[in-house]
N, C-alpha and C positions, 0 to 999 in steps of 0.2 A: 541462223547460222550458228554453229558452235563455235567457242571462242578458240583461238589457235593455241596450242600448248605452249608453255614457256619453254625456253632453250637455254641450257645452262652454259656459259662460257667455259671453254677449255682453260684451266689455270695457268697453262704453259704458254699457248699461242694466242689466247683470248678469242679465237676463232669459235663460233656456236658449236658446242658438241651435239651431235646428231646420233640417232639410233644406227648401229650398224644395219647394213643393207638385209643380213640374213634375219635379224630380229624384226625389222619393218615387215617383211615377207612373212614371217612366221605370225605376226599379229594380225595381218591382213588375212591370212588364211583362216585363222581362228575366228575371225569375224565372219567371213563367208561361209564357214562350215563346211563339212565334207559328208554329210548326211545322204545316203542314196535316196533319189526321187525328190530331193529338195528343189525349190523353184530356183531359176537362175537369179543370182543376186546381182545388184548394180556393183559398179567397180568401187572398191574401198581404196581411196588414196594412201599409198605407202609413205608420202611425205604431205605435210600440211601445206607445202609451197607448190604443189602441182598446179599450174594454170593452163588452161585450154584443153581442148580435146585430145584424145589419144593420138600420137603422131603416127605418121605414115612417111614412106619416101616421098610420096607426092606433097605431103604438107610441108617438109622441111626443105623442099626443093623449090616451092611455090614462091613467087616474087612477094607475096603477103600472106601473113598468118591470119589466125581466127580473130584477131582484135582489130577494131576500128581504133584508129589513131588520130592524134593531132599534133601540132608542132608550135613552139615558140622561140623566138629569137632572144638570145642573151647578149644585150650590149657589152662591149668591153668596158665602156664607162662605168657600169653597174657591178663589176666583179673585180676581184684581186687574185693574182697568183696565176692567171691565165688570160687570154685575151678575147673572151666571150666565145660564143657558139651557138648551137641550135639543139634544142630538145625535143625529142621525139617521145611520146607517151601514149600508152591506152587510155581511151576515154572514160572507159567504165571501171569501177573498182568493186563490182558486184562479187568477184571471186577472192577479193582481198588486196593487199598491198603487193608490189612488184620488186624485184631486184633491180639495180641499176648498173649501167655500164658507161663508162667515159671511153671515148676514141680519139686517139692523136693522130694527125698527119705526120708525114714525113719531112725531111730536110727541104726547105725552101717552098714546101707546099702549104696549101690551106684546107681547112676543114672540107672544102668542095671534093677533094680527093678520096674521102671517105664517108661522103654524104650518102652513098647509096645504103651504106649498112644501117643508117638511122632508122629509116621507116621498115626495113627488112626485119630487123631484130625488135623493134617496138611492136610490130605487129604480131609477134609470137609471145609477147607477154613480158616486156623489160622496158625500162625508162631508159633511153639513151641520150647522151649528150656528145655530139661531136665537137671539138674545140678547134679555135685558132690559138697559136702558140704566141707568147710575148714577142718572139721575133723568129722569123722564118729560118734563122740560122741556128736556132737553140740546138744544143747538143742532147743526146739521149737522156742523161741524168737530169737535165732541167725540165724535158718534156715528162720525166716520170713524175717529178715535182708537181708539174702542172696538171697532170691526170689526177693526182691526189687532191689537188685543190679543186678541181672541178667535181670530183665526188663531194668533197666537203660543201661545196656551194649547193649541189642538188640536194643533199640530205638535211642542211641547216637553214638555209634561206631562200631557196628557190620556190616557185610557185606550186611546184609539182612535189614539194617534200613529203606531204602527207600521204602521197601514193606510193612511197618508197619504203621498203624495209632496209633499214641502215646497216643492219647485219648481213645483207646479202649484196655485195658490191664487187664489181669486176672492171678489169682494164683491158684496153686493146690498143693497137696502135700500127702503123705501117712504116716500115724503113726505121728512120732514127726514132719515129713514134713507137715502133715495135720494140726497139731496145729500150725506150722509156717504159714501156709496159713491164719488162723484166726488172728495171730499177724501181718501179713502184712496187712489184710485188716483193722484191727483196727488202724494201723498207717497211712495208705495211703487211705483215703475215696474216692479219685479219681478213684480207680480201678472199674471196671465195673462187675466183678464176683470173687468169691471165692469158691472153692471146696474142703473141707477137706475129705480125704478119710480114713475111720477107724481112725480118728484123735486122738492124745494123746496130753494133755496139762495138766499142774497143774493149771492153770487158768480156772474157770468154767463159769464166768460171761463174756459174750460178749455183753453186752447191749449197748456199746459204738460204734458197727460196723454199718455202713452205707452202706456197700456193699452188693448186693445180693447174697446170700449164700445158696448153696446146701450142706448140711451135709450128708455124707454118712456113715453108721454104719453097723455092721455085727452081726448077731444075736449070734453067738457062739463065739465071740471075748473075750478071755480071758486075753488079753494083755491090751486092751483099752475097757473093757465092756461099752456097751451102756449106762447102767444105771448111770455110773460115768464119762462117756466122751461124746459120741455123742448126747445123748437126753439132758443133761444139756446144752451142746453148743447151740443146737437149740432152746431149750426154753427160754434160756437166750437173745437170740437175739431179738431185738425190734419186737412187735407184727404188727407194721406198716411196717416192712421191707419186701421185696420180699425175702421169704426164704422157703426152703423146707427141710424135713428130709426123707431120704430114707434108710430103713434098709434091708439089703441083707438077704433073707431067708437061714437058714442052712449054714451061711457062717462063715469063720474064719478072724481073724486079717489080714492075708495076701492076702485074696481075691482079693484086688486090684492090687496086684504086677504082676499078670498075666492076659493073654487076659480073660476079663470078659465083655460079652456082655451087660449086665444090667448096669455095671458102665459106659461102653462107651456110650450106649444109652442115658441115662439121662444127663451125662456130656456134650455130644455134644448138646443136645436139651436146657441145661442151658447157656452154652456159647452162642450159636446162639441166644437165647432169649435176653440175657443181654449184651453180647459184641458187637453184630451185630444189637441188637434191632429188630430182625426178627421174628415178630408175626405168621409167619407160622409154629413156632416150638411150639406155645401155645398149640396145639392139643395133644402134648405128655405129657405135664404138667398139664393142666387144662382141664377138672377136674382131681383131683388126681387119679394116676393110682391105680388099685384094688391089694389086696394081692393076690399072685400066687406062683407058685413053686420057683420063683426067688426073690420075694419082700415079705418080712415078714410085712412090715408096710410103708406108705408113708403118710406123713402130709406136709401142705402147706398153703400158705396164698392167694391162688386164689380168685379172679382174679387179674392177674398182672395189674398194672396200666400203 
């Protein structure tokens, strides 16, 4: 196996600086060659972080991905900064290390409300931790701090730390946990992706966020109405940021707390694209998906840089 090329941190954001997509594809084409009559060549990875086979609609909508997974329990007594949780991870590292994702539940909820996302994302090639919060009543800012504490635990002391690339981390959360993911992204620009799911937060202006963000709202959300939460979150994010807004059609606030193919499909695509820098997933994000029986509205800033 060839060594993974070193990645130089950006001096401003400290996020890993990666080649622009156009350059990556130019390099890939140069490797493949364009001579007439040449034998078909194997796929040349445009990113050193591509994990798993080429995606299809069926593969990102499936209940499980290509990776066999295992899970382990994190006792509250063994960590600080959050109240324990569950880690889901691919059992093989034959393809290299993985990006990691921390997921927070919402107000009064436990990790069980977001547990379905653990194996779903892990089997696509991520290390995932779903957390319990210090208190069920913790506000979004606190949940954001706890998400970051969970990522720090994963990368520094957990039993799966050697499976993780500490430069490829992301946060997700439902409701106040979704608001927490925005807080986490705002305070740690080194993150590679954030996905607030029907997020709730008293702060509406996120113009300081520098992390690629997929905002997921629900058309019939009466707890965090999109007009006062998800939509303002999205519009306040910088216009130069890689961002998207997905509004679930005829869905309620709790839509992301049980198996939801649409949430999974676009979360996987977003994480693959920005945590793994895997342009094979651009096809599901650009051009923007059309309104359908499951999507009320989708906005974005394609093309991705």
